[in-house]
C-alpha positions as CSV (number, residue, x, y, z in Angstrom):
1,M,-41.6,43.8,53.9
2,Q,-45.2,44.4,53.0
3,A,-45.2,44.9,49.3
4,L,-49.0,45.3,48.6
5,K,-51.3,48.2,49.4
6,L,-55.0,47.8,48.5
7,I,-57.4,50.6,48.1
8,M,-60.8,49.0,48.4
9,G,-64.2,50.6,48.3
10,V,-67.5,50.9,46.4
11,K,-67.9,53.1,43.4
12,G,-67.8,56.8,44.3
13,S,-65.9,56.4,47.5
14,G,-62.8,58.4,46.5
15,K,-60.5,55.5,45.5
16,T,-59.4,57.1,42.2
17,K,-58.2,60.4,43.8
18,Q,-56.3,58.5,46.4
19,F,-54.8,56.2,43.7
20,I,-53.6,59.1,41.6
21,E,-52.0,60.7,44.7
22,L,-50.2,57.5,45.5
23,V,-48.9,57.3,41.9
24,N,-47.6,60.8,42.1
25,H,-45.9,60.2,45.4
26,A,-44.2,57.1,44.1
27,L,-43.0,58.9,41.0
28,K,-41.5,61.6,43.3
29,D,-40.1,59.4,46.0
30,E,-38.9,56.2,44.3
31,K,-35.8,55.9,42.2
32,G,-37.1,53.3,39.7
33,N,-39.7,53.0,37.0
34,I,-43.4,53.2,37.8
35,I,-46.0,51.2,35.8
36,C,-49.8,51.7,35.9
37,V,-52.2,49.1,34.4
38,E,-55.7,50.4,33.9
39,R,-58.8,49.5,32.1
40,G,-60.5,52.0,29.8
41,G,-57.9,54.8,29.4
42,H,-59.5,57.2,31.9
43,L,-56.2,58.0,33.7
44,T,-54.4,59.0,30.5
45,Y,-54.5,62.7,31.4
46,D,-54.4,62.4,35.2
47,L,-51.0,60.7,35.4
48,P,-47.6,62.2,34.6
49,H,-46.0,61.1,31.3
50,D,-43.2,59.5,33.3
51,V,-45.5,56.7,34.4
52,R,-45.6,53.8,32.0
53,L,-49.3,53.4,31.4
54,I,-50.6,50.1,30.1
55,E,-54.2,49.8,28.8
56,S,-55.4,46.4,29.8
57,T,-58.0,46.1,27.1
58,D,-55.1,45.7,24.6
59,Y,-54.6,42.2,26.2
60,D,-56.9,39.4,27.1
61,F,-56.8,38.9,30.9
62,P,-58.7,35.6,31.4
63,G,-57.9,35.2,35.1
64,Y,-55.5,35.2,38.0
65,D,-52.9,32.9,36.4
66,F,-52.6,35.1,33.4
67,L,-52.2,38.1,35.6
68,K,-49.5,36.4,37.6
69,G,-47.7,35.7,34.4
70,F,-48.1,39.3,33.2
71,I,-46.7,40.6,36.5
72,T,-43.8,38.2,36.3
73,G,-43.2,39.3,32.7
74,L,-43.2,43.0,33.6
75,R,-40.6,42.4,36.3
76,S,-38.4,40.1,34.2
77,G,-38.5,42.6,31.3
78,N,-37.3,45.5,33.4
79,Y,-35.5,45.1,36.7
80,D,-35.7,48.9,37.2
81,V,-39.4,48.7,37.9
82,T,-40.0,49.5,41.5
83,H,-43.8,50.0,41.7
84,I,-46.7,48.6,39.7
85,F,-50.2,50.1,40.1
86,F,-53.4,48.4,39.1
87,D,-56.5,50.4,38.6
88,S,-59.6,48.2,39.3
89,V,-57.6,45.0,39.2
90,L,-60.7,42.7,39.5
91,K,-62.4,44.5,36.6
92,I,-59.2,44.0,34.5
93,I,-59.7,40.2,34.8
94,G,-63.5,40.2,35.0
95,R,-63.8,38.7,38.4
96,E,-65.7,39.5,41.6
97,Y,-64.1,39.7,45.0
98,G,-63.8,36.4,46.8
99,P,-61.4,33.7,48.1
100,E,-59.5,33.6,44.8
101,A,-58.8,37.3,45.0
102,E,-57.5,36.9,48.6
103,A,-55.1,34.2,47.5
104,F,-54.0,36.3,44.6
105,F,-53.3,39.3,46.9
106,D,-51.2,37.1,49.1
107,W,-49.2,35.9,46.0
108,V,-48.7,39.5,44.9
109,N,-47.4,40.5,48.3
110,D,-45.0,37.5,48.5
111,F,-43.8,38.1,44.9
112,G,-43.2,41.8,45.6
113,A,-41.4,41.1,48.9
114,T,-39.1,38.5,47.2
115,H,-38.3,40.8,44.3
116,G,-38.1,44.3,46.0
117,L,-41.2,45.4,44.1
118,R,-44.2,47.4,45.4
119,F,-47.8,47.1,44.3
120,T,-50.8,49.3,44.8
121,M,-54.1,47.8,43.6
122,M,-57.5,49.4,43.5
123,V,-60.4,47.1,44.2
124,T,-64.0,48.2,43.5
125,S,-65.9,46.2,46.2
126,D,-67.2,46.8,49.6
127,A,-64.3,46.8,52.0
128,A,-66.5,45.1,54.6
129,L,-66.3,42.0,52.5
130,A,-62.6,41.7,52.9
131,G,-61.4,38.9,55.1
132,E,-58.9,39.5,57.9
133,S,-56.1,38.1,55.8
134,V,-56.7,40.9,53.3
135,K,-57.3,43.8,55.7
136,K,-53.6,43.9,56.5
137,Y,-53.1,45.3,53.0
138,F,-55.3,48.4,53.5
């Protein structure tokens, strides 16, 4: 099972509109709880109130290890969660796209497949920079 979907592109490429549509489809089609983690609160009025919205600036996300722990905590705290969305995941942790991001995406996919959890992550970066191992998540 592929558990991760990436929406990757430069600023202004239509990622947010696609992201909001995917959240709405998940809310309609999935039977569990939907979580969306965002930075800056700009999606507050764009997402239905049934989506659990988490403002990432309320927490200190110093890097990938912390984010892995956060994801694990979300799952262990609520087994009814079926889908976790991350708006601008690299901005949340203050990182640029690179090999660490690719390893993190593989971890997310493996974690989701193991636990029956889906992820959708938006990445603000040129999709041409993505390695072949990441393009499978597009």
